[in-house]
C-alpha positions in Angstrom: 0.1 -0.2 0.0 1.1 3.5 -1.0 2.3 5.6 1.8 0.5 9.0 1.9 2.5 11.9 1.2 0.9 15.7 0.8 2.8 17.6 -1.9 2.8 21.5 -1.5 4.2 23.2 -4.2 5.2 26.9 -3.9 4.1 28.7 -7.6 7.1 30.3 -9.1 9.6 28.5 -6.7 11.7 25.5 -7.2 10.2 22.5 -5.6 12.7 19.7 -4.3 12.1 16.6 -2.2 14.1 13.4 -1.7 12.6 10.1 -1.1 14.4 7.3 0.8 12.9 3.7 -0.1 13.5 1.6 3.2 13.0 -2.4 3.6 10.8 -3.9 6.2 14.2 -4.0 8.4 14.0 -0.1 8.1 17.4 0.0 6.0 17.6 1.7 2.8 16.4 -0.5 -0.1 19.0 -0.6 -2.9 16.9 0.0 -6.0 17.2 -2.6 -8.9 19.5 -1.2 -11.8 16.8 -1.6 -14.3 14.1 -0.3 -12.6 12.4 3.1 -13.2 10.2 5.8 -11.5 7.0 7.4 -12.6 4.7 10.2 -11.2 2.0 12.6 -12.4 -0.3 15.2 -10.9 -4.0 14.8 -12.1 -7.1 16.9 -10.7 -8.5 13.8 -9.5 -7.6 9.9 -9.4 -9.8 9.3 -12.4 -9.3 12.4 -14.6 -8.0 11.7 -18.1 -5.9 15.1 -18.2 -2.5 15.1 -16.7 -1.9 18.4 -15.2 2.2 17.8 -14.8 3.9 14.6 -15.8 6.7 14.3 -13.2 8.6 11.5 -15.1 11.4 13.7 -16.9 11.7 15.5 -13.3 12.7 12.4 -11.0 16.2 10.9 -10.5 17.0 7.7 -8.9 19.9 6.9 -7.0 19.7 3.1 -7.6 22.4 1.9 -4.6 21.2 4.4 -2.0 17.4 4.0 -2.7 16.6 7.2 -3.2 14.5 9.1 -5.5 14.6 12.8 -6.0 11.8 15.1 -7.4 12.8 18.3 -8.6 10.3 20.9 -10.4 12.0 23.8 -11.6 10.5 27.4 -11.0 9.8 27.9 -14.5 7.5 24.7 -14.3 5.8 25.7 -11.0 5.1 29.2 -12.4 2.8 27.4 -15.2 0.8 25.4 -12.8 -2.8 26.9 -11.8 -4.1 24.2 -9.9 -3.4 21.4 -7.4 -4.9 17.8 -7.4 -3.6 14.4 -6.6 -0.6 12.7 -7.4 1.3 9.3 -7.0 4.9 7.7 -7.4 5.4 4.4 -9.0 8.5 2.2 -9.0 8.5 0.0 -11.8 10.6 -2.8 -13.8 10.1 -2.1 -17.5 11.0 -5.4 -18.4 7.9 -6.8 -16.6 5.0 -4.9 -16.8 3.4 -6.8 -13.9 5.9 -5.3 -11.6 4.9 -2.0 -10.4 4.9 -0.8 -6.8 3.0 2.3 -5.6 5.0 4.0 -3.1 3.7 7.4 -2.2 0.3 9.1 -3.2 -1.9 12.1 -1.9 -3.0 15.6 -2.6 -1.0 18.0 -4.2 -1.6 21.9 -2.8 -0.5 24.7 -4.9 0.5 28.0 -3.0 -0.1 30.6 -5.5 2.6 32.9 -5.9 2.1 36.8 -5.0 5.2 38.4 -6.3 5.7 38.1 -10.1 
């Protein structure tokens, strides 16, 4: 089951968070080298339109078991609403192997100074 994680994105500012993947023993879990991550923001879970595809904004340190999400200010400036998101880890060689790591609401804190 995915962990709950709320994203609060400040419009017009760089957003960066790092997520550590840990095993049942609470130790860092090295991500297999061939596995990839993907994430999207949508207005609602079943909404057909994607507000922001985060796949190209994610980086993975496979050995350390960490995933970093970095959204540049030029991208957050263009956001006009929040929604919901989730983060998945998957094996591109096995379409049935997907782990949903995090999910939750996305809040957009509107920029005042422009």
